[in-house]
C-alpha positions in Angstrom: 149.4 -143.2 253.8 147.0 -141.2 251.4 147.2 -137.6 251.1 144.5 -135.3 250.9 144.0 -133.1 247.9 141.9 -130.1 248.2 139.2 -129.7 245.2 138.2 -125.9 244.2 134.7 -125.2 243.1 134.4 -124.5 239.7 132.8 -121.3 239.1 131.0 -120.2 236.2 131.9 -117.1 234.6 129.8 -114.2 233.5 129.1 -113.7 229.3 130.7 -110.0 230.4 133.9 -111.9 231.6 134.2 -114.7 229.4 133.9 -111.7 226.3 136.7 -109.7 224.7 138.1 -106.6 226.2 136.9 -104.3 223.1 133.3 -106.2 223.7 133.2 -105.2 227.3 130.9 -102.5 228.4 132.3 -100.3 231.3 129.2 -99.2 233.1 131.8 -96.1 234.4 132.8 -95.0 230.5 130.5 -92.3 229.5 131.3 -93.7 225.7 130.6 -97.3 226.6 126.8 -96.1 228.5 126.0 -93.8 225.3 126.3 -96.2 222.7 124.9 -98.9 225.5 122.0 -97.6 226.7 119.4 -100.3 228.1 116.4 -98.4 227.6 116.4 -97.9 224.1 113.4 -100.7 223.7 111.2 -98.4 225.9 110.7 -95.4 223.0 107.5 -95.3 221.9 107.3 -94.2 218.2 103.2 -94.0 218.1 103.0 -91.1 220.7 105.5 -89.3 219.0 103.9 -85.5 218.0 106.5 -82.9 217.1 104.0 -80.6 215.3 102.9 -78.6 218.5 104.7 -75.7 220.5 108.0 -76.5 222.2 106.5 -75.8 225.5 107.1 -77.6 229.1 104.0 -79.2 230.0 104.5 -78.3 233.4 105.6 -74.7 233.3 105.0 -73.8 230.0 108.7 -72.8 229.7 110.0 -72.8 226.0 113.7 -72.4 227.5 115.5 -76.2 227.4 113.0 -78.3 226.7 113.0 -82.3 226.4 110.6 -84.7 225.1 110.3 -87.8 226.9 110.2 -90.7 223.8 108.1 -92.7 225.9 105.4 -91.0 226.3 105.8 -88.0 224.0 105.3 -84.9 226.5 107.3 -82.3 226.9 109.5 -81.2 230.1 112.1 -78.4 230.7 115.6 -79.4 232.0 117.5 -82.8 233.0 119.4 -82.0 235.8 118.2 -82.7 239.6 115.5 -80.7 240.3 114.0 -79.9 237.2 110.3 -81.2 235.7 112.3 -84.0 233.3 114.3 -85.5 235.8 111.1 -86.0 238.4 109.1 -87.0 235.5 111.8 -89.7 234.7 111.9 -90.9 238.4 108.1 -91.0 239.1 107.4 -92.8 235.6 110.0 -94.5 234.9 110.9 -92.7 231.3 114.6 -92.2 230.9 115.0 -91.7 226.9 114.8 -87.8 226.6 115.7 -85.1 223.5 116.4 -82.0 223.6 114.1 -80.6 220.9 116.5 -77.8 220.1 119.9 -79.5 219.9 118.8 -82.9 218.6 120.8 -84.9 220.7 119.2 -87.9 223.1 120.1 -88.1 226.8 119.1 -90.8 229.5 117.4 -89.5 232.9 118.1 -89.5 235.4 121.5 -90.9 234.8 122.3 -88.1 232.8 124.7 -89.0 229.8 124.3 -88.7 226.0 122.9 -91.4 223.8 124.9 -91.6 221.0 122.5 -94.8 218.6 122.3 -94.6 214.5 118.4 -96.1 215.3 117.4 -92.8 216.7 118.0 -91.0 213.2 114.6 -91.1 212.5 112.8 -89.8 215.2 115.6 -86.6 214.6 114.7 -86.6 210.9 111.0 -86.4 212.0 111.7 -83.3 214.3 113.9 -81.5 211.5 113.5 -83.1 207.9 116.0 -81.5 205.6 116.3 -81.9 201.8 119.4 -81.7 199.6 119.2 -80.0 196.0 119.1 -83.4 194.3 116.1 -84.3 196.7 114.4 -81.0 196.0 114.5 -81.3 192.0 113.3 -85.0 191.9 109.9 -83.9 194.4 107.5 -83.5 191.2 108.9 -86.5 189.4 108.2 -88.8 192.5 105.2 -91.2 192.3 106.0 -93.8 195.4 103.5 -93.9 198.3 105.6 -93.3 202.1 104.3 -95.6 204.7 104.0 -94.2 208.0 105.1 -95.7 211.5 101.2 -96.9 211.8 100.8 -98.1 208.6 99.1 -96.0 206.9 100.4 -94.7 203.3 100.6 -90.9 201.9 102.3 -89.5 199.0 104.8 -86.7 200.4 103.5 -83.2 199.6 99.5 -84.9 199.7 99.2 -84.3 203.2 96.4 -83.5 205.4 96.3 -80.6 207.6 94.8 -81.0 211.2 91.6 -78.6 211.6 91.5 -77.3 215.1 88.4 -75.8 215.1 88.0 -73.3 212.3 91.3 -73.0 210.7 90.3 -74.8 207.3 90.4 -71.2 205.4 93.8 -70.9 206.5 94.7 -74.7 205.7 93.8 -74.5 201.9 95.9 -71.5 201.6 98.8 -73.0 203.1 98.3 -76.2 201.1 97.8 -74.5 197.7 101.0 -72.1 198.4 103.1 -75.8 199.3 102.2 -77.0 195.6 104.1 -73.8 194.0 107.2 -75.1 193.2 109.9 -71.9 193.4 108.2 -71.2 196.9 108.3 -74.8 198.0 112.1 -75.0 196.8 113.3 -71.8 199.0 111.2 -73.0 202.1 112.5 -76.7 201.8 116.2 -75.5 202.3 116.5 -73.6 205.7 119.7 -71.7 204.8 118.6 -69.8 202.0 116.6 -67.5 204.6 118.0 -68.2 208.1 121.0 -65.6 207.4 118.1 -62.9 206.9 118.7 -60.0 209.4 115.4 -58.4 210.9 115.4 -55.6 213.6 115.7 -56.6 217.1 112.0 -58.0 218.9 110.5 -58.2 215.2 108.0 -61.0 215.1 107.2 -60.9 211.4 110.3 -63.3 210.7 108.5 -66.0 213.0 105.9 -66.4 209.6 109.1 -67.6 207.9 110.5 -69.7 210.4 107.0 -71.7 210.8 106.4 -71.5 207.1 109.4 -73.3 206.4 109.0 -75.7 209.1 105.6 -77.1 207.9 106.5 -77.5 204.5 109.3 -79.3 205.0 107.2 -81.6 207.3 104.2 -81.4 204.3 106.9 -82.8 202.0 108.5 -85.4 204.4 108.9 -89.0 203.0 109.8 -90.9 206.6 106.6 -88.9 208.7 105.8 -91.2 211.8 101.8 -90.2 210.4 100.4 -89.2 208.1 98.8 -86.0 208.5 100.5 -82.7 209.6 99.2 -80.2 212.4 99.6 -76.6 211.5 99.4 -75.7 215.1 102.7 -73.5 215.1 102.1 -72.4 212.1 98.5 -71.1 213.0 100.0 -69.3 216.2 102.2 -67.4 214.2 99.6 -66.3 211.7 97.5 -65.0 215.0 100.5 -63.3 216.4 101.7 -61.6 213.3 98.4 -60.6 212.2 97.4 -59.1 215.3 94.3 -61.6 216.0 92.8 -60.1 212.9 93.4 -64.2 211.6 92.1 -66.7 213.9 92.2 -70.7 214.8 88.5 -70.1 216.7 86.8 -67.9 213.6 86.2 -68.9 210.4 87.9 -66.0 207.9 88.2 -65.3 203.9 90.7 -67.2 202.3 91.4 -64.5 199.7 92.3 -62.1 202.6 94.6 -64.6 204.3 96.5 -65.2 201.0 96.7 -61.3 200.5 97.9 -60.9 203.9 99.9 -63.9 204.5 101.8 -63.5 201.1 102.7 -59.5 201.6 103.8 -60.8 205.4 106.6 -63.2 204.0 108.0 -60.3 201.5 108.4 -58.1 204.3 109.7 -60.8 206.3 112.2 -61.8 204.0 113.0 -57.8 203.6 110.9 -57.5 200.5 110.7 -53.9 198.8 109.1 -52.9 195.6 112.1 -53.1 193.4 112.1 -56.5 191.3 113.1 -59.8 192.5 113.7 -58.3 196.1 112.4 -61.5 197.6 110.8 -65.1 196.7 107.6 -64.2 196.7 108.0 -61.3 194.7 109.8 -63.3 191.8 106.8 -65.6 192.1 104.1 -64.0 192.3 104.4 -60.3 191.1 103.5 -59.6 187.6 103.7 -56.4 185.4 100.9 -54.3 183.9 101.4 -52.2 181.1 99.2 -48.7 181.6 98.3 -46.7 178.5 97.2 -43.0 179.1 94.9 -40.6 177.1 95.0 -36.8 177.1 91.5 -35.7 177.2 90.0 -32.2 176.0 89.8 -30.1 178.4 85.7 -29.2 179.2 86.5 -25.1 179.1 89.4 -25.4 176.2 88.7 -22.8 173.3 88.2 -23.7 169.5 92.2 -23.4 168.9 93.2 -25.2 172.0 91.6 -28.3 170.9 92.3 -28.1 167.1 96.0 -28.2 168.8 95.5 -30.8 171.0 93.4 -33.0 167.7 96.6 -32.6 165.9 98.1 -35.1 168.6 99.3 -38.5 166.8 97.4 -40.2 169.6 94.3 -38.7 167.7 95.1 -39.3 164.2 94.0 -42.4 162.4 90.8 -44.5 161.4 89.1 -46.7 163.5 88.0 -49.6 162.0 83.9 -49.8 162.2 82.4 -53.3 164.1 78.5 -54.0 164.3 79.0 -55.2 168.1 75.6 -57.0 168.0 76.9 -59.5 165.7 80.1 -60.8 167.4 80.0 -62.7 170.8 81.2 -60.9 174.1 84.3 -62.3 175.1 84.2 -62.0 179.4 87.2 -63.9 181.5 86.0 -64.6 184.9 88.3 -63.6 187.6 86.9 -64.8 190.7 83.4 -66.0 192.0 82.4 -64.4 195.0 79.2 -64.3 197.0 76.4 -62.2 195.8 74.2 -60.5 197.9 70.5 -59.6 197.4 68.3 -57.5 199.6 66.7 -60.0 201.1 69.5 -63.1 202.0 73.0 -64.1 201.0 73.4 -66.7 198.3 75.9 -68.0 195.9 76.7 -67.3 192.4 75.5 -70.1 190.4 77.3 -69.2 187.3 79.2 -72.9 186.0 82.8 -72.1 185.4 84.9 -74.2 182.7 88.1 -73.8 183.3 91.2 -75.8 181.9 93.4 -77.9 183.9 96.4 -78.2 181.9 98.7 -76.0 179.2 96.5 -72.8 179.6 97.1 -70.5 176.8 97.3 -67.0 177.8 99.3 -65.4 175.0 96.2 -63.5 173.8 96.4 -61.2 177.1 100.0 -60.7 176.8 102.0 -58.1 175.3 103.7 -59.8 172.2 107.2 -59.6 173.6 106.2 -61.6 176.5 105.0 -64.4 174.3 108.1 -66.2 173.8 109.2 -66.1 177.4 106.0 -67.8 179.1 102.2 -68.2 178.0 101.3 -71.6 178.9 100.3 -72.3 182.1 99.0 -75.0 184.7 96.4 -75.0 187.3 98.0 -76.2 190.6 95.5 -75.4 193.3 92.0 -75.2 193.4 89.9 -73.8 196.0 86.1 -74.2 196.5 83.7 -73.3 199.6 81.2 -76.6 200.5 77.7 -75.8 202.3 76.0 -72.4 203.0 77.0 -68.4 202.4 77.7 -66.8 205.3 80.7 -65.9 207.6 81.3 -69.0 209.7 79.3 -71.6 207.6 80.3 -74.0 205.6 83.6 -75.7 204.9 86.7 -75.0 202.7 89.0 -78.1 200.7 91.4 -77.5 197.8 92.1 -79.7 194.7 95.8 -80.2 194.8 97.8 -81.1 191.6 100.2 -83.8 191.8 102.7 -83.7 189.0 104.2 -86.9 188.7 104.8 -89.8 186.0 100.7 -89.9 185.7 99.5 -86.1 186.6 96.5 -86.8 188.8 95.0 -83.9 190.9 94.2 -84.7 194.9 91.1 -83.1 196.7 91.7 -82.3 200.4 89.4 -81.9 203.2 90.5 -81.6 206.7 93.4 -84.4 207.2 91.9 -86.9 204.6 92.2 -87.2 200.9 89.1 -87.5 199.4 89.4 -87.8 195.8 92.2 -89.2 193.1 91.1 -88.5 189.5 93.0 -87.8 186.3 93.3 -84.4 185.1 90.6 -85.1 182.7 87.9 -83.3 184.4 86.4 -79.6 184.6 85.7 -77.1 187.6 82.0 -76.8 186.9 81.0 -76.5 190.8 78.8 -73.7 192.2 81.2 -72.9 195.0 83.2 -69.9 195.7 86.5 -70.9 194.2 89.8 -69.1 193.9 92.5 -70.0 191.2 95.7 -70.2 191.4 98.0 -71.1 188.6 102.2 -71.6 188.2 104.0 -71.3 184.5 103.9 -74.7 183.1 107.5 -76.1 181.9 108.3 -76.9 178.9 
């Protein structure tokens, strides 16, 4: 007598079923979804560019804008019927970054993505610097590597020439290497508490300049160049189109306007040290006046004035023909004759390092600071005249062995030690900073 035994077929269990409870992913739990998004490998860092204005590519709106981390385009919203939602469904792109809150989302599933591997993207969008990092900037001699493999020196980064904005780029590059100004704008908290009148657009210059400096000095950029698009748009707006992107202007006029506008936007006044611009660039000039004899004065009045202390004493006689005149060339400008415009062909030999200005300072100022270094030099190449030629800048990078870099557009074209002289027949403008002993 035989008995029948029923045998159930062996079922294979999935990895998810045999995994410990702590390792299982619950698709209904938002927290599990946030930390285990299956679309992170679709992010393409090569196409990410956060230098342009944060506008929706469809509606041109600035409100609630998200960046698609797969194609790099900007879209508005993330809920149903929004441009970001429709792009996600149609293109199959699911990872987005809110450009205001710096939070990542998966669309159309509409859950927040929390993953430490995305921190580099957040840092590129909004770089931050500690006080210790800022203090060590001038001692850094290490090259950084961009995501595309190119190497660059933080701070020595090219600015894109959109059309004819090279005259602005060289000024922005030069100002980015003035340590007091740079250190102030690298920390956003230094100026975000400043209150301006409602509807004031001038403070936009401060915000955009701070953002640009942080990108220029970012050691973790995805690319080895920066676009000043947002900075230049703020310049056009605040200058009421006096300085344009499409037309080349005068860098000296732009420098004067830009520093004065920054000073006003920072609530600066005529009082000493009322803004970082005043502290860094404002000097003091001692003026001497002398009373002149009136033309219609009587002999008695003339004799009385001549008895004043300023008219007493003997002046030593000197033969001016036996001495060599000592002239200080402050600025080379285009010279204009009757027939055509030409450049001044005077060769100027200017020391680069440890320039002693004690001879032109007052005696009480000698002990404070009389030794200066040249940190930037701006030259004009090509024919003189409005809209002709191009501008480039020499930038001093003070590391263990100081070098000067020549920047033309987005490329570093020269790298040489400080043992050279500026003897070029170009329009030049020198910017000096105190030498820290």
